[in-house]
PyMOL CGO cylinders between C-alpha atoms (Angstrom):
from pymol import cmd
from pymol.cgo import CYLINDER

trace = [
    CYLINDER, 141.50, 155.67, 47.32, 143.16, 153.17, 49.75, 0.3, 1, 1, 1, 1, 1, 1,
    CYLINDER, 143.16, 153.17, 49.75, 141.26, 154.51, 52.40, 0.3, 1, 1, 1, 1, 1, 1,
    CYLINDER, 141.26, 154.51, 52.40, 138.13, 154.25, 50.96, 0.3, 1, 1, 1, 1, 1, 1,
    CYLINDER, 138.13, 154.25, 50.96, 138.43, 150.78, 49.38, 0.3, 1, 1, 1, 1, 1, 1,
    CYLINDER, 138.43, 150.78, 49.38, 139.78, 149.80, 53.22, 0.3, 1, 1, 1, 1, 1, 1,
    CYLINDER, 139.78, 149.80, 53.22, 136.83, 151.16, 54.77, 0.3, 1, 1, 1, 1, 1, 1,
    CYLINDER, 136.83, 151.16, 54.77, 134.17, 149.53, 52.09, 0.3, 1, 1, 1, 1, 1, 1,
    CYLINDER, 134.17, 149.53, 52.09, 136.11, 145.85, 52.36, 0.3, 1, 1, 1, 1, 1, 1,
    CYLINDER, 136.11, 145.85, 52.36, 136.15, 146.37, 56.39, 0.3, 1, 1, 1, 1, 1, 1,
    CYLINDER, 136.15, 146.37, 56.39, 132.37, 147.50, 56.03, 0.3, 1, 1, 1, 1, 1, 1,
    CYLINDER, 132.37, 147.50, 56.03, 131.50, 144.17, 53.83, 0.3, 1, 1, 1, 1, 1, 1,
    CYLINDER, 131.50, 144.17, 53.83, 133.62, 141.95, 56.24, 0.3, 1, 1, 1, 1, 1, 1,
    CYLINDER, 133.62, 141.95, 56.24, 131.90, 143.21, 59.58, 0.3, 1, 1, 1, 1, 1, 1,
    CYLINDER, 131.90, 143.21, 59.58, 128.60, 143.31, 57.81, 0.3, 1, 1, 1, 1, 1, 1,
    CYLINDER, 128.60, 143.31, 57.81, 129.07, 139.50, 57.23, 0.3, 1, 1, 1, 1, 1, 1,
    CYLINDER, 129.07, 139.50, 57.23, 130.26, 138.84, 60.71, 0.3, 1, 1, 1, 1, 1, 1,
    CYLINDER, 130.26, 138.84, 60.71, 127.78, 140.75, 62.80, 0.3, 1, 1, 1, 1, 1, 1,
    CYLINDER, 127.78, 140.75, 62.80, 124.74, 140.54, 60.86, 0.3, 1, 1, 1, 1, 1, 1,
    CYLINDER, 124.74, 140.54, 60.86, 125.06, 136.55, 59.63, 0.3, 1, 1, 1, 1, 1, 1,
    CYLINDER, 125.06, 136.55, 59.63, 127.48, 134.69, 62.23, 0.3, 1, 1, 1, 1, 1, 1,
    CYLINDER, 127.48, 134.69, 62.23, 126.95, 136.80, 65.37, 0.3, 1, 1, 1, 1, 1, 1,
    CYLINDER, 126.95, 136.80, 65.37, 123.07, 137.37, 64.32, 0.3, 1, 1, 1, 1, 1, 1,
    CYLINDER, 123.07, 137.37, 64.32, 123.04, 141.02, 65.54, 0.3, 1, 1, 1, 1, 1, 1,
    CYLINDER, 123.04, 141.02, 65.54, 120.86, 142.56, 62.46, 0.3, 1, 1, 1, 1, 1, 1,
    CYLINDER, 120.86, 142.56, 62.46, 120.10, 146.06, 61.76, 0.3, 1, 1, 1, 1, 1, 1,
    CYLINDER, 120.10, 146.06, 61.76, 122.61, 146.87, 65.10, 0.3, 1, 1, 1, 1, 1, 1,
    CYLINDER, 122.61, 146.87, 65.10, 125.21, 144.66, 63.62, 0.3, 1, 1, 1, 1, 1, 1,
    CYLINDER, 125.21, 144.66, 63.62, 125.28, 146.46, 60.07, 0.3, 1, 1, 1, 1, 1, 1,
    CYLINDER, 125.28, 146.46, 60.07, 125.00, 149.85, 61.70, 0.3, 1, 1, 1, 1, 1, 1,
    CYLINDER, 125.00, 149.85, 61.70, 128.26, 148.84, 64.01, 0.3, 1, 1, 1, 1, 1, 1,
    CYLINDER, 128.26, 148.84, 64.01, 129.77, 147.56, 60.77, 0.3, 1, 1, 1, 1, 1, 1,
    CYLINDER, 129.77, 147.56, 60.77, 129.11, 150.64, 59.02, 0.3, 1, 1, 1, 1, 1, 1,
    CYLINDER, 129.11, 150.64, 59.02, 130.45, 152.88, 61.87, 0.3, 1, 1, 1, 1, 1, 1,
    CYLINDER, 130.45, 152.88, 61.87, 133.56, 151.09, 62.18, 0.3, 1, 1, 1, 1, 1, 1,
    CYLINDER, 133.56, 151.09, 62.18, 134.32, 151.16, 58.38, 0.3, 1, 1, 1, 1, 1, 1,
    CYLINDER, 134.32, 151.16, 58.38, 133.79, 154.97, 58.30, 0.3, 1, 1, 1, 1, 1, 1,
    CYLINDER, 133.79, 154.97, 58.30, 136.17, 155.14, 61.29, 0.3, 1, 1, 1, 1, 1, 1,
    CYLINDER, 136.17, 155.14, 61.29, 138.87, 152.90, 59.30, 0.3, 1, 1, 1, 1, 1, 1,
    CYLINDER, 138.87, 152.90, 59.30, 138.38, 155.54, 56.31, 0.3, 1, 1, 1, 1, 1, 1,
    CYLINDER, 138.38, 155.54, 56.31, 139.01, 158.35, 58.54, 0.3, 1, 1, 1, 1, 1, 1,
    CYLINDER, 139.01, 158.35, 58.54, 141.98, 157.01, 60.40, 0.3, 1, 1, 1, 1, 1, 1,
    CYLINDER, 141.98, 157.01, 60.40, 143.91, 155.93, 57.07, 0.3, 1, 1, 1, 1, 1, 1,
    CYLINDER, 143.91, 155.93, 57.07, 143.02, 159.22, 55.54, 0.3, 1, 1, 1, 1, 1, 1,
    CYLINDER, 143.02, 159.22, 55.54, 144.36, 161.07, 58.33, 0.3, 1, 1, 1, 1, 1, 1,
    CYLINDER, 144.36, 161.07, 58.33, 147.27, 158.91, 58.66, 0.3, 1, 1, 1, 1, 1, 1,
    CYLINDER, 147.27, 158.91, 58.66, 148.13, 159.68, 55.16, 0.3, 1, 1, 1, 1, 1, 1,
    CYLINDER, 148.13, 159.68, 55.16, 147.54, 163.49, 55.62, 0.3, 1, 1, 1, 1, 1, 1,
    CYLINDER, 147.54, 163.49, 55.62, 149.90, 163.55, 58.74, 0.3, 1, 1, 1, 1, 1, 1,
    CYLINDER, 149.90, 163.55, 58.74, 152.23, 161.48, 57.24, 0.3, 1, 1, 1, 1, 1, 1,
    CYLINDER, 152.23, 161.48, 57.24, 152.84, 163.58, 54.08, 0.3, 1, 1, 1, 1, 1, 1,
    CYLINDER, 152.84, 163.58, 54.08, 152.48, 166.84, 55.96, 0.3, 1, 1, 1, 1, 1, 1,
    CYLINDER, 152.48, 166.84, 55.96, 149.65, 168.17, 53.98, 0.3, 1, 1, 1, 1, 1, 1,
    CYLINDER, 149.65, 168.17, 53.98, 147.78, 168.83, 56.75, 0.3, 1, 1, 1, 1, 1, 1,
    CYLINDER, 147.78, 168.83, 56.75, 148.42, 172.49, 58.01, 0.3, 1, 1, 1, 1, 1, 1,
    CYLINDER, 148.42, 172.49, 58.01, 146.49, 174.48, 59.89, 0.3, 1, 1, 1, 1, 1, 1,
    CYLINDER, 146.49, 174.48, 59.89, 147.91, 178.06, 60.60, 0.3, 1, 1, 1, 1, 1, 1,
    CYLINDER, 147.91, 178.06, 60.60, 145.08, 180.23, 61.97, 0.3, 1, 1, 1, 1, 1, 1,
    CYLINDER, 145.08, 180.23, 61.97, 146.43, 182.77, 64.68, 0.3, 1, 1, 1, 1, 1, 1,
    CYLINDER, 146.43, 182.77, 64.68, 144.25, 182.67, 67.76, 0.3, 1, 1, 1, 1, 1, 1,
    CYLINDER, 144.25, 182.67, 67.76, 143.41, 186.15, 67.02, 0.3, 1, 1, 1, 1, 1, 1,
    CYLINDER, 143.41, 186.15, 67.02, 141.66, 185.72, 63.90, 0.3, 1, 1, 1, 1, 1, 1,
    CYLINDER, 141.66, 185.72, 63.90, 140.06, 182.32, 65.10, 0.3, 1, 1, 1, 1, 1, 1,
    CYLINDER, 140.06, 182.32, 65.10, 136.46, 183.41, 65.61, 0.3, 1, 1, 1, 1, 1, 1,
    CYLINDER, 136.46, 183.41, 65.61, 136.49, 185.31, 62.28, 0.3, 1, 1, 1, 1, 1, 1,
    CYLINDER, 136.49, 185.31, 62.28, 137.84, 182.35, 60.11, 0.3, 1, 1, 1, 1, 1, 1,
    CYLINDER, 137.84, 182.35, 60.11, 135.07, 180.07, 62.14, 0.3, 1, 1, 1, 1, 1, 1,
    CYLINDER, 135.07, 180.07, 62.14, 132.36, 182.25, 61.53, 0.3, 1, 1, 1, 1, 1, 1,
    CYLINDER, 132.36, 182.25, 61.53, 133.43, 182.27, 58.00, 0.3, 1, 1, 1, 1, 1, 1,
    CYLINDER, 133.43, 182.27, 58.00, 133.57, 178.51, 57.51, 0.3, 1, 1, 1, 1, 1, 1,
    CYLINDER, 133.57, 178.51, 57.51, 130.07, 178.34, 59.13, 0.3, 1, 1, 1, 1, 1, 1,
    CYLINDER, 130.07, 178.34, 59.13, 128.44, 180.76, 56.60, 0.3, 1, 1, 1, 1, 1, 1,
    CYLINDER, 128.44, 180.76, 56.60, 129.98, 178.77, 53.67, 0.3, 1, 1, 1, 1, 1, 1,
    CYLINDER, 129.98, 178.77, 53.67, 129.30, 175.39, 55.05, 0.3, 1, 1, 1, 1, 1, 1,
    CYLINDER, 129.30, 175.39, 55.05, 125.80, 175.79, 56.68, 0.3, 1, 1, 1, 1, 1, 1,
    CYLINDER, 125.80, 175.79, 56.68, 123.81, 175.47, 53.30, 0.3, 1, 1, 1, 1, 1, 1,
    CYLINDER, 123.81, 175.47, 53.30, 125.56, 172.31, 52.12, 0.3, 1, 1, 1, 1, 1, 1,
    CYLINDER, 125.56, 172.31, 52.12, 125.27, 170.92, 55.80, 0.3, 1, 1, 1, 1, 1, 1,
    CYLINDER, 125.27, 170.92, 55.80, 121.58, 171.38, 55.59, 0.3, 1, 1, 1, 1, 1, 1,
    CYLINDER, 121.58, 171.38, 55.59, 121.04, 170.15, 51.98, 0.3, 1, 1, 1, 1, 1, 1,
    CYLINDER, 121.04, 170.15, 51.98, 122.87, 167.00, 52.92, 0.3, 1, 1, 1, 1, 1, 1,
    CYLINDER, 122.87, 167.00, 52.92, 121.09, 166.60, 56.53, 0.3, 1, 1, 1, 1, 1, 1,
    CYLINDER, 121.09, 166.60, 56.53, 117.45, 166.88, 55.34, 0.3, 1, 1, 1, 1, 1, 1,
    CYLINDER, 117.45, 166.88, 55.34, 117.02, 163.64, 53.43, 0.3, 1, 1, 1, 1, 1, 1,
    CYLINDER, 117.02, 163.64, 53.43, 118.92, 161.97, 56.11, 0.3, 1, 1, 1, 1, 1, 1,
    CYLINDER, 118.92, 161.97, 56.11, 116.39, 163.42, 58.50, 0.3, 1, 1, 1, 1, 1, 1,
    CYLINDER, 116.39, 163.42, 58.50, 113.59, 162.08, 56.35, 0.3, 1, 1, 1, 1, 1, 1,
    CYLINDER, 113.59, 162.08, 56.35, 115.06, 158.62, 56.43, 0.3, 1, 1, 1, 1, 1, 1,
    CYLINDER, 115.06, 158.62, 56.43, 115.36, 158.45, 59.98, 0.3, 1, 1, 1, 1, 1, 1,
    CYLINDER, 115.36, 158.45, 59.98, 111.93, 159.26, 60.56, 0.3, 1, 1, 1, 1, 1, 1,
    CYLINDER, 111.93, 159.26, 60.56, 110.74, 156.72, 57.91, 0.3, 1, 1, 1, 1, 1, 1,
    CYLINDER, 110.74, 156.72, 57.91, 113.04, 154.06, 59.43, 0.3, 1, 1, 1, 1, 1, 1,
    CYLINDER, 113.04, 154.06, 59.43, 111.61, 154.89, 62.77, 0.3, 1, 1, 1, 1, 1, 1,
    CYLINDER, 111.61, 154.89, 62.77, 107.96, 154.37, 61.32, 0.3, 1, 1, 1, 1, 1, 1,
    CYLINDER, 107.96, 154.37, 61.32, 108.91, 151.42, 59.79, 0.3, 1, 1, 1, 1, 1, 1,
    CYLINDER, 108.91, 151.42, 59.79, 110.60, 149.67, 62.69, 0.3, 1, 1, 1, 1, 1, 1,
    CYLINDER, 110.60, 149.67, 62.69, 107.28, 150.58, 64.64, 0.3, 1, 1, 1, 1, 1, 1,
    CYLINDER, 107.28, 150.58, 64.64, 105.14, 149.17, 62.16, 0.3, 1, 1, 1, 1, 1, 1,
    CYLINDER, 105.14, 149.17, 62.16, 106.74, 146.19, 60.87, 0.3, 1, 1, 1, 1, 1, 1,
    CYLINDER, 106.74, 146.19, 60.87, 109.84, 145.53, 62.65, 0.3, 1, 1, 1, 1, 1, 1,
    CYLINDER, 109.84, 145.53, 62.65, 113.10, 144.83, 60.79, 0.3, 1, 1, 1, 1, 1, 1,
    CYLINDER, 113.10, 144.83, 60.79, 111.62, 143.15, 57.59, 0.3, 1, 1, 1, 1, 1, 1,
    CYLINDER, 111.62, 143.15, 57.59, 109.99, 146.59, 56.81, 0.3, 1, 1, 1, 1, 1, 1,
    CYLINDER, 109.99, 146.59, 56.81, 113.28, 147.91, 56.58, 0.3, 1, 1, 1, 1, 1, 1,
    CYLINDER, 113.28, 147.91, 56.58, 114.58, 145.58, 53.90, 0.3, 1, 1, 1, 1, 1, 1,
    CYLINDER, 114.58, 145.58, 53.90, 113.00, 147.19, 50.65, 0.3, 1, 1, 1, 1, 1, 1,
    CYLINDER, 113.00, 147.19, 50.65, 114.64, 150.55, 51.82, 0.3, 1, 1, 1, 1, 1, 1,
    CYLINDER, 114.64, 150.55, 51.82, 118.17, 150.05, 50.33, 0.3, 1, 1, 1, 1, 1, 1,
    CYLINDER, 118.17, 150.05, 50.33, 116.83, 148.30, 47.18, 0.3, 1, 1, 1, 1, 1, 1,
    CYLINDER, 116.83, 148.30, 47.18, 114.51, 151.29, 46.68, 0.3, 1, 1, 1, 1, 1, 1,
    CYLINDER, 114.51, 151.29, 46.68, 117.61, 153.64, 47.41, 0.3, 1, 1, 1, 1, 1, 1,
    CYLINDER, 117.61, 153.64, 47.41, 119.71, 152.03, 44.94, 0.3, 1, 1, 1, 1, 1, 1,
    CYLINDER, 119.71, 152.03, 44.94, 117.05, 151.56, 42.31, 0.3, 1, 1, 1, 1, 1, 1,
    CYLINDER, 117.05, 151.56, 42.31, 116.30, 155.66, 42.51, 0.3, 1, 1, 1, 1, 1, 1,
    CYLINDER, 116.30, 155.66, 42.51, 120.27, 156.22, 42.06, 0.3, 1, 1, 1, 1, 1, 1,
    CYLINDER, 120.27, 156.22, 42.06, 119.85, 154.71, 38.68, 0.3, 1, 1, 1, 1, 1, 1,
]
cmd.load_cgo(trace, "trace")
């Protein structure tokens, strides 16, 4: 919870800094999001390592078998998660080529409304 809030606050502050003060536009917003996600990951990883809850006891002889099992279980959710993102990347690419940054502005609003 703390890591998510820290990443969220970092993203908000860096969005303001990169987009409005440094005038980097969409590129600045993207960098702010990436940095916010990194902050979340680093705090969560520090917590796991500090609490000793991060253990990985896989013998080297079974590594291939365990990896194959993980891939079999995870490939379907990965595909379900990636397919809308790929669609959004294509939509964003066409929007940028035809209308520039102003064409991208309605996208977050429509995504928020569709989430309701």
